C-alpha positions in Angstrom: 23.6 6.8 -1.6 22.2 3.4 -1.9 20.6 2.4 -5.3 19.0 -0.4 -6.2 16.7 -1.8 -8.9 13.0 -0.8 -7.7 11.3 -1.4 -11.1 10.6 -5.1 -10.0 9.5 -3.8 -6.4 7.0 -1.6 -7.9 5.8 -3.7 -10.2 5.0 -6.5 -7.1 3.5 -3.9 -5.0 1.4 -2.3 -7.8 0.3 -6.1 -9.1 -0.4 -6.6 -5.5 -2.6 -3.9 -5.0 -4.3 -3.7 -8.7 -5.2 -7.3 -8.9 -5.4 -8.6 -4.7 -8.2 -6.0 -4.0 -11.4 -7.7 -4.8 -10.0 -10.7 -2.9 -8.4 -9.1 0.0 -10.6 -10.6 3.3 -10.7 -7.4 5.7 -13.7 -8.4 6.9 -17.3 -6.5 6.7 -16.4 -3.6 8.6 -13.3 -2.8 6.2 -15.0 -3.4 3.1 -17.9 -0.9 4.5 -15.2 1.5 5.8 -13.6 1.4 2.2 -16.8 1.7 0.2 -17.7 5.0 2.3 -14.4 6.3 1.6 -15.0 6.0 -2.1 -18.7 7.3 -1.9 -17.1 10.7 0.5 -18.7 13.7 -0.6 -15.9 15.9 0.3 -12.5 15.9 2.4 -14.1 16.3 6.0 -16.5 13.6 5.4 -13.5 11.5 3.6 -10.9 13.0 6.8 -13.6 11.0 9.6 -13.7 7.6 7.2 -10.0 7.7 7.2 -9.9 7.6 10.8 -12.4 5.1 11.7 -9.9 3.1 8.8 -6.7 4.0 10.9 -8.3 2.7 14.2 -9.1 -0.5 12.4 -5.8 -1.2 10.9 -4.4 -0.4 14.4 -6.4 -3.6 16.2 -3.8 -6.5 16.4 -5.9 -8.1 18.2 -2.9 -8.8 21.2 -2.8 -6.3 23.9 0.7 -7.2 24.0 1.0 -6.2 19.7 -1.0 -3.1 20.6 1.4 -1.9 23.5 4.5 -2.8 20.5 2.5 -0.7 18.2 2.1 2.2 20.4 5.6 2.3 21.7 7.2 2.6 17.8 4.4 5.0 16.8 5.3 7.3 20.3 9.0 6.8 19.4 8.3 7.9 15.4 6.8 10.6 17.1 10.0 11.4 19.5 12.2 11.0 16.1 13.9 8.0 18.4 14.1 6.0 15.1 16.5 3.5 16.7 14.1 2.6 19.1 10.8 3.1 16.5 12.5 0.2 14.2 13.1 -2.0 17.6 9.3 -1.7 18.6 8.1 -2.3 15.6 11.0 -5.4 14.6 9.3 -7.0 17.9 5.9 -6.4 16.8 6.6 -8.0 13.3 8.6 -10.7 15.1 5.4 -11.6 17.2 3.1 -10.5 14.7 4.2 -11.0 11.2 0.8 -11.1 9.5 0.2 -8.0 11.2 0.7 -4.8 8.1 0.5 -2.3 10.6 4.1 -3.5 12.3 5.8 -4.0 8.7 4.4 0.2 7.6 5.3 1.7 11.2 9.2 -0.5 10.5 9.0 1.2 7.2 8.2 4.3 8.1 11.1 4.4 10.9 13.7 3.0 8.1 12.4 5.9 5.7 13.1 8.7 8.3 17.1 7.1 8.7 17.1 7.3 5.0 17.5 3.7 4.6 14.9 3.3 1.7 16.1 -0.3 0.4 14.8 -1.6 3.7 11.4 0.5 3.9 10.2 -0.6 0.3 11.2 -4.1 1.3 8.8 -3.3 4.6 6.3 -1.4 2.4 6.3 -4.5 0.0 5.7 -7.2 2.7 2.9 -4.7 4.4 1.2 -4.6 1.1 1.1 -7.8 0.5 -0.4 -8.2 4.0 -3.0 -5.7 3.1 -3.4 -4.3 -0.6 -5.6 -1.4 0.4 -2.9 -0.1 3.1 -2.9 3.5 1.1 -0.6 4.8 3.5 2.2 2.4 2.8 1.3 2.8 -1.0 1.9 6.8 -0.5 5.2 6.2 1.4 6.2 3.9 -1.4 5.4 6.5 -3.9 7.4 9.2 -1.7 10.7 6.9 -1.6 10.1 6.5 -5.7 9.8 10.3 -6.4 13.3 10.5 -3.9 15.3 8.2 -5.9 14.2 10.0 -9.0 11.5 7.4 -10.1 8.8 9.9 -11.0 6.9 7.3 -13.6 6.7 4.4 -10.5 6.0 7.1 -8.1 3.0 8.5 -10.1 1.9 5.4 -10.3 1.9 4.8 -6.7 0.1 8.1 -6.1 -2.3 6.9 -8.5 -3.2 4.2 -7.1 -3.6 5.6 -3.4 -6.1 7.8 -5.2 -8.0 4.9 -6.7 -8.3 3.7 -2.7 -8.9 6.8 -1.3 -10.0 9.8 -3.8 -9.4 12.3 -0.9 -6.2 11.7 -0.1 -4.8 15.2 -0.4 -1.0 14.6 -0.6 -1.6 11.7 -3.1 -3.6 14.3 -5.2 -0.3 17.3 -4.7 2.5 14.3 -5.4 0.2 13.5 -9.3 -0.5 17.5 -9.5 3.1 18.1 -9.1 4.7 15.1 -11.4 1.8 15.4 -13.9 3.6 17.4 -16.0 7.0 15.8 -16.0 5.1 12.2 -16.2 2.9 12.8 -18.8 4.4 15.7 -20.6 2.6 18.7 -21.8 0.1 18.4 -24.4 0.5 20.5 -27.6 
């Protein structure tokens, strides 16, 4: 089983998210969407805003890169993880500053059980887009699987700071809370 000291990687990822958010220059549209997500009244409103954010994330600015991304996503859905890694790898080669390529390849690496490679790609995705809460959620999932409940809890908490209605992150926080924070007497 692959083991590595993830503490510096997690600290760097959390630092990137915490200290880069005000500096993130995603444009007015993304700022407006994240503001709306923070103010969403319920999970239904949040889900609609989340779809808009994901549509914005998927805009690479190039039809060729959009095609590589679609092929990678399609391969993930078919559970053809090797093909997904190839498509997302090609996307990264041609658009190394596009966070979704890194996030997509991280998902494929994770599905194949390559946690170290997945963490490295998630770290790069978060460096490029500190508000990419799905990449941060993926990092939390990997940390939890590697029996690192404290850093996983922190990652899920950061997801909820970005997306207060993220149901899977809220469930993970609830699941990990007792083990991380103990029981109050």
